[in-house]
TILUMMAR-652386 format. One line per 2 residues: for each residue x, y, z of N, C-alpha, C. Coordinates in steps of 0.2 Angstrom, whole numbers. Layout:
% residues N
X Y Z X Y Z X Y Z | ...
END
This chain:
% residues 352
610 63 551 605 68 551 607 73 546 | 613 75 545 615 80 541 614 78 534
616 72 532 615 69 526 608 69 523 | 603 68 528 596 68 526 594 75 523
597 80 526 595 87 524 600 90 519 | 604 87 516 609 90 512 606 93 506
601 90 503 598 94 497 594 100 499 | 590 99 504 586 105 506 590 110 509
595 108 513 600 113 516 603 117 511 | 606 114 506 609 117 500 605 122 497
599 119 495 594 123 491 592 129 495 | 590 127 501 587 133 506 592 138 507
598 136 508 604 141 509 605 145 503 | 605 142 497 606 145 491 601 151 490
595 148 490 589 153 489 589 159 494 | 590 157 500 590 162 505 596 167 504
602 164 503 608 168 502 607 173 496 | 604 171 490 603 175 484 598 180 486
592 179 489 587 184 491 590 189 496 | 594 187 501 597 191 506 602 196 502
606 193 498 612 197 495 609 202 490 | 602 201 488 599 206 484 598 212 488
598 212 494 597 218 498 604 222 497 | 603 228 499 608 233 498 614 232 503
620 232 501 625 231 506 626 237 510 | 628 237 516 629 242 520 637 242 523
641 245 520 648 243 521 651 248 527 | 648 254 528 651 258 533 648 258 540
648 252 543 645 250 549 651 249 554 | 650 251 560 655 250 565 657 243 566
663 241 567 664 234 568 661 231 574 | 657 226 573 652 223 579 652 215 578
653 212 584 653 205 584 647 203 589 | 643 198 587 637 196 590 637 189 592
635 187 598 634 180 600 627 178 600 | 625 173 597 618 171 596 617 164 598
611 163 602 609 156 603 603 155 599 | 603 150 594 598 149 589 593 143 592
589 141 587 584 136 589 587 129 589 | 583 124 588 586 117 588 590 116 582
596 114 583 601 114 578 600 108 573 | 596 103 574 595 98 570 589 99 565
586 105 566 580 106 562 581 111 556 | 577 111 551 579 115 545 578 123 546
574 125 551 574 132 552 581 135 554 | 584 131 558 591 133 560 596 132 554
596 126 552 601 124 547 600 128 540 | 594 130 538 593 133 531 593 141 532
591 143 538 590 150 539 594 154 544 | 593 152 550 596 155 556 604 155 555
607 149 555 614 148 554 617 152 549 | 615 151 542 618 155 537 616 162 537
611 164 540 609 172 541 615 175 545 | 616 172 551 621 175 556 628 174 553
630 168 550 637 167 549 639 169 541 | 634 170 537 636 172 530 632 178 528
626 179 528 622 184 526 624 191 529 | 624 191 536 626 197 540 633 199 538
638 195 538 645 197 536 645 199 529 | 642 196 525 642 198 517 639 205 516
633 206 519 630 212 518 633 218 521 | 637 217 527 640 222 530 648 223 528
649 219 523 656 218 521 661 217 526 | 659 212 531 664 210 536 664 214 542
660 219 542 660 224 548 656 221 554 | 650 217 552 646 214 557 647 206 557
649 203 562 650 196 562 646 193 568 | 645 186 568 642 183 573 644 176 574
643 173 580 644 166 581 637 164 583 | 635 158 581 629 155 583 629 147 585
625 145 590 625 138 591 617 137 593 | 615 131 591 608 130 594 608 129 601
602 130 604 602 130 611 603 123 614 | 601 118 610 602 111 612 610 109 612
614 113 608 621 112 608 625 115 614 | 621 119 617 624 122 623 621 119 630
618 114 629 615 110 635 609 114 638 | 606 118 634 600 121 637 594 117 635
588 118 639 582 114 638 577 118 633 | 577 124 634 573 129 630 569 133 634
566 131 640 561 135 644 565 141 648 | 572 140 648 575 145 652 578 151 647
577 150 641 580 155 636 578 162 637 | 571 163 637 569 170 637 571 174 644
571 170 649 574 172 656 581 174 655 | 585 170 652 592 172 651 593 178 647
589 179 642 589 185 637 588 191 642 | 582 190 646 580 196 650 586 198 655
589 193 657 595 194 662 601 196 659 | 602 196 652 608 198 649 613 192 648
611 186 650 616 181 650 616 179 642 | 611 179 639 611 177 632 609 184 628
614 187 624 613 193 621 607 193 616 | 607 188 611 602 187 606 600 179 606
594 178 605 592 171 605 585 169 602 | 584 163 601 578 161 598 575 156 603
568 156 604 565 152 609 558 150 606 | 555 144 609 548 142 607 543 146 612
539 149 609 534 153 614 530 148 619 | 529 142 616 525 138 621 528 136 627
535 136 627 539 135 633 537 139 639 | 535 145 637 534 150 642 526 152 644
522 147 642 515 147 644 514 147 652 | 518 144 655 518 144 663 520 150 666
524 154 662 526 161 665 521 166 664 | 518 166 658 512 170 657 508 167 651
501 166 652 497 163 646 497 167 640 | 499 173 640 500 178 634 504 174 629
509 170 631 513 167 626 510 162 622 | 504 160 624 500 155 620 496 158 615
495 165 615 489 168 612 489 167 604 | 495 167 601 495 166 594 495 159 591
496 154 596 497 147 593 492 143 597 | 486 145 599 482 140 602 479 135 597
478 129 600 476 123 595 470 125 591 | 471 124 585 465 125 580 464 132 578
468 136 580 467 143 578 469 145 571 | 474 142 568 476 143 562 477 137 557
472 136 553 473 130 548 478 130 543 | 481 135 542 486 136 537 492 141 539
498 140 536 503 145 538 502 152 536 | 498 153 531 495 160 529 491 163 535
487 159 538 483 162 543 487 162 550 | 491 158 551 496 158 557 500 165 556
502 166 550 506 173 550 502 179 551 | 496 179 548 492 184 550 490 185 557
489 180 560 487 180 568 494 183 571 | 499 180 569 506 183 573 507 190 572
506 192 565 507 199 564 502 204 568 | 496 201 568 491 205 572 493 206 579
495 201 582 497 201 590 504 203 591 | 508 204 586 515 206 588 516 212 592
512 218 590 513 224 594 512 223 602 | 508 218 603 506 216 610 512 213 614
515 208 610 521 205 613 527 210 614 | 528 214 609 533 219 609 533 223 615
527 226 617 526 230 623 527 226 629 | 524 220 629 525 215 635 532 214 637
536 212 631 543 210 633 548 215 634 | 546 221 632 550 227 633 550 228 641
545 227 644 544 228 651 549 222 655 | 550 217 651 555 212 654 562 212 651
564 218 649 570 219 647 572 215 640 | 567 214 636 568 210 630 566 214 624
570 214 619 568 217 613 566 212 608 | 560 212 606 558 207 601 560 209 594
563 204 591 566 205 584 561 202 578 | 557 197 580 553 194 575 550 188 578
546 185 573 543 178 575 544 174 569 | 544 167 570 544 163 564 541 156 567
541 151 562 537 145 564 540 139 561 | 539 134 564 540 127 562 535 125 557
536 120 553 530 117 549 524 115 554 | 518 114 551 512 112 555 514 106 560
511 107 566 511 102 571 505 97 570 | 507 91 569 502 86 567 503 79 571
499 75 570 499 69 574 503 63 570 | 508 60 574 511 54 571 508 49 576
506 43 573 503 38 578 506 31 576 | 507 27 581 509 20 580 503 16 582
498 18 578 491 15 580 487 17 574 | 482 13 573 477 14 567 472 20 569
473 26 565 468 31 566 466 33 559 | 459 35 559 456 38 553 453 44 554
452 46 560 449 52 562 451 55 569 | 449 61 571 450 63 577 447 59 583
441 56 581 438 52 586 442 47 589 | 447 44 584 451 39 586 456 40 592
457 47 593 461 48 599 458 47 606 | 452 45 606 449 44 612 452 37 615
454 38 621 458 33 625 465 32 623 | 468 36 618 475 36 616 479 40 621
485 38 622 490 42 625 494 46 620 | 494 52 621 497 57 616 502 61 619
508 61 616 513 66 618 512 73 615 | 511 78 620 510 85 618 516 89 621
517 95 618 522 99 620 520 106 622 | 514 107 623 511 113 625 504 112 629
503 117 633 496 116 637 490 116 632 | 491 120 627 485 121 622 484 114 618
489 111 616 488 104 613 486 99 618 | 488 100 624 486 95 629 478 95 630
476 102 630 469 103 631 465 100 625 | 468 101 619 465 98 613 464 91 613
469 87 615 469 80 616 464 78 621 | 464 81 627 459 79 632 452 81 630
451 86 626 444 87 624 441 81 619 | 446 78 616 444 72 612 444 65 616
445 66 622 445 60 626 452 56 627 | 457 59 624 464 56 625 467 58 631
473 55 632 477 57 638 483 60 636 | 485 66 638 491 70 636 497 68 640
502 67 637 508 65 640 514 70 639 | 517 72 644 522 77 642 529 74 642
533 75 637 540 72 637 544 76 632 | 550 75 633 555 79 629 555 76 622
556 80 617 556 78 610 561 72 609 | 567 72 612 571 66 611 569 60 614
564 60 618 562 54 621 556 50 617 | 554 54 612 548 51 609 549 45 605
554 44 602 555 38 597 555 32 602 | 558 31 607 557 25 611 550 24 614
547 30 616 541 30 619 535 27 614 | 536 29 607 532 27 602 533 19 601
539 18 601 542 11 600 539 6 605 | 539 8 611 538 4 617 531 4 619
527 8 616 520 9 618 518 13 624 | 523 17 626 522 22 631 517 27 629
518 29 623 512 34 620 510 30 613 | 504 32 612 501 29 605 503 34 599
503 40 601 503 46 596 508 51 599 | 510 56 595 514 61 597 513 67 592
513 73 594 512 79 590 519 83 589 | 521 84 583 526 88 582 526 91 574
530 95 572 530 97 565 531 91 560 | 528 92 555 528 86 550 535 85 548
539 90 547 546 89 545 551 88 551 | 549 90 557 553 89 563 553 81 564
547 79 563 546 71 565 550 67 560 | 550 70 553 554 66 548 561 67 550
564 72 552 571 73 554 573 69 560 | 568 67 564 570 63 570 568 56 569
566 54 562 565 47 560 559 44 564 | 554 48 565 548 46 568 544 41 564
546 41 557 542 37 552 545 30 553 | 550 29 557 552 22 559 548 19 564
545 23 568 541 20 574 534 22 574 | 532 25 568 525 27 568 522 24 561
515 23 561 512 20 556 507 25 552 | 504 29 556 499 34 553 501 41 554
501 45 549 502 52 549 495 56 548 | 493 60 552 486 63 551 488 70 549
486 72 543 488 78 540 483 84 541 | 482 85 548 478 91 550 482 95 555
484 101 552 487 106 557 484 108 563 | 487 106 569 484 107 575 486 114 578
493 115 577 495 122 578 502 122 575 | 507 127 577 513 128 573 519 129 577
519 129 583 525 129 587 529 135 586 | 527 141 587 530 147 584 536 149 588
541 152 585 547 154 588 547 162 589 | 550 164 595 551 171 596 559 172 595
561 177 591 568 179 591 569 186 595 | 573 186 599 574 192 603 581 194 606
582 200 608 588 202 611 587 205 618 | 592 204 622 592 208 628 592 216 627
587 219 629 585 226 628 591 230 629 | 594 230 635 600 234 636 606 233 631
607 226 630 612 225 625 610 228 618 | 604 227 616 602 230 610 603 237 609
601 241 615 601 248 615 609 251 615 | 613 246 616 620 248 616 623 248 609
620 244 605 622 243 598 622 250 594 | 626 251 590 625 257 586 619 257 582
615 263 582 609 263 578 609 261 571 | 614 262 568 615 259 561 615 252 561
619 249 566 619 242 566 612 239 568 | 608 242 572 602 240 574 597 240 568
597 245 564 593 246 558 595 241 553 | 602 240 552 604 235 547 602 228 549
602 226 556 600 219 558 593 218 557 | 589 223 559 582 222 559 579 221 552
581 226 548 579 225 541 580 218 538 | 586 216 539 588 209 536 585 204 540
584 205 546 581 199 550 574 198 548 | 571 204 546 564 203 543 564 199 537
569 200 533 569 196 527 570 188 529 | 574 187 534 575 180 536 569 177 538
565 180 543 559 177 545 554 176 540 | 554 181 535 549 180 529 550 173 526
557 172 525 559 166 522 557 160 526 | 558 160 532 556 154 537 548 153 536
544 158 536 537 157 535 535 154 529 | 539 156 523 537 153 517 539 146 517
545 144 520 547 138 520 543 133 524 | 540 136 529 536 132 534 530 129 530
527 133 526 521 130 522 524 125 517 | 529 126 514 532 121 509 534 115 513
537 115 519 540 110 522 534 106 526 | 529 109 527 523 105 530 521 99 525
521 101 518 519 96 513 525 92 512 | 531 94 512 537 90 511 537 85 517
535 87 523 535 82 528 530 76 527 | 524 78 525 519 73 523 522 68 518
525 71 512 528 67 507 533 62 509 | 538 65 513 544 61 515 542 56 520
538 57 525 536 52 530 532 46 527 | 529 48 521 524 43 518 527 40 512
533 42 510 536 39 504 533 41 498 | 530 47 497 527 50 491 533 51 486
531 51 480 536 52 474 538 59 475 | 534 64 477 536 71 477 541 72 483
543 68 487 548 69 492 555 70 489 | 558 76 490 565 77 487 571 74 490
570 70 496 575 68 500 576 61 499 | 582 58 500 584 51 498 581 46 502
579 48 509 576 43 513 569 44 514 | 565 39 513 558 40 513 554 35 518
550 37 521 546 33 526 541 29 523 | 537 25 526 532 21 524 525 22 528
524 28 531 518 29 535 512 30 530 | 506 29 533 500 30 529 498 37 531
497 41 525 494 48 526 487 47 527 | 484 50 532 477 51 533 475 58 532
471 59 527 468 66 525 462 67 530 | 462 73 533 457 75 537 450 76 533
445 74 536 438 75 533 436 82 535 | 431 85 531 428 91 533 425 91 540
422 85 542 419 85 548 425 86 554 | 431 83 552 436 84 557 439 91 558
439 94 552 441 101 552 436 105 556 | 430 104 555 424 107 559 425 106 566
426 99 568 427 97 575 433 101 578 | 438 102 575 444 105 577 442 113 579
439 116 574 437 123 575 432 123 581 | 427 118 582 423 118 587 426 118 594
431 113 594 435 112 600 439 119 602 | 442 122 597 445 128 598 441 133 601
435 134 598 430 140 601 427 138 607 | 425 132 608 422 130 614 426 127 620
432 125 619 436 122 624 443 126 625 | 447 126 619 454 129 620 454 136 621
450 140 618 450 148 619 447 149 626 | 442 147 628 439 148 635 444 146 640
447 140 640 451 138 645 457 143 645 | 460 145 639 465 150 639 463 156 642
458 159 640 455 165 643 454 165 651 | 453 160 653 452 159 661 458 160 664
464 158 661 470 159 665 474 165 663 | 472 168 658 475 174 656 472 181 659
476 186 659 473 192 663 467 195 658 | 464 200 662 458 203 658 461 207 652
467 210 654 470 214 648 473 210 643 | 475 204 644 477 199 639 472 197 635
466 196 638 460 194 634 457 199 630 | 458 205 632 455 211 628 460 212 622
467 211 623 471 212 618 470 207 612 | 468 201 615 467 195 610 461 197 606
455 199 609 449 201 606 450 207 601 | 454 211 603 455 217 598 460 216 592
463 210 592 468 209 587 466 202 584 | 468 196 587 466 190 584 459 189 583
455 191 589 448 190 589 444 193 583 | 446 199 581 443 203 576 445 199 569
451 197 569 454 194 562 450 187 561 | 449 183 566 446 177 565 439 176 567
436 182 570 429 182 572 428 177 578 | 433 177 582 432 173 589 432 178 594
428 177 599 428 181 605 430 177 611 | 435 179 615 437 176 621 434 179 627
430 176 631 427 179 637 431 177 643 | 432 182 647 435 182 654 430 179 659
END
């Protein structure tokens, strides 16, 4: 796995390190050591950005005064859905989690990443920035300090079946990782199947599922191209991440350390967003064996380009099925916050 990502990891780390080191060094900080739980350690967001940020950029810019250790949550035996609770309880001081994991805790966590809401990384970032103040207020009440948001590459369909349009999902069993993507699949007449990321390869191989949704590059890193034949290049959603600290822990940090971390954390998340757009295309290229793929191992999947009719269908399902179902399970205040921010941005109204 590490060999597959050697070139992008080296390039990504170099580019990020150069950009971050262009920031002003802050040498006169109190000596501080941080413990961080990162995202999935086998994916590029962790390898290229989170890990080098905490282990190289932060110590370099603080001239060794601020240091950190980091492990991906999967390396610590965690599943993901417990991370924000552990941050709120102070068990995890600083951590990264997938917002979709917490949809059952409160549907507000789905607001920025509903299926079909953002057709590009640019729009996904605009949606996230619009709703971020709502999340910050919400999580402060749960003893959590929001540090920022980032995203994986576009979530797309990998199928071990012949598909040429969204209509072909009718009757298919599709692995989904969130309630909103499940509702999207069901609206098309497919059956949503919930399973862990690590179980997808044998499920596709053995026909337990016909298709599965994940990031274009995440699927590549997990070698889904070995058990899938068709890749449908239509962003369904983005599987966004929240980066946060226990509020009490954060408040005990020296204000100069807080300011130093937040400013440079913003630089890191900017780079992850930029990389997500690039890696979405890289995932298409590498899973299908396109010449543009910069990695040594290339898949042989067929790339299916979405038609304008399918783009319109996704938008229709979002407006008529996904958003109304989400609004029905979210509070009136949550729906109002959506309409005042994301709704105004995208000209979508969620009705309670």
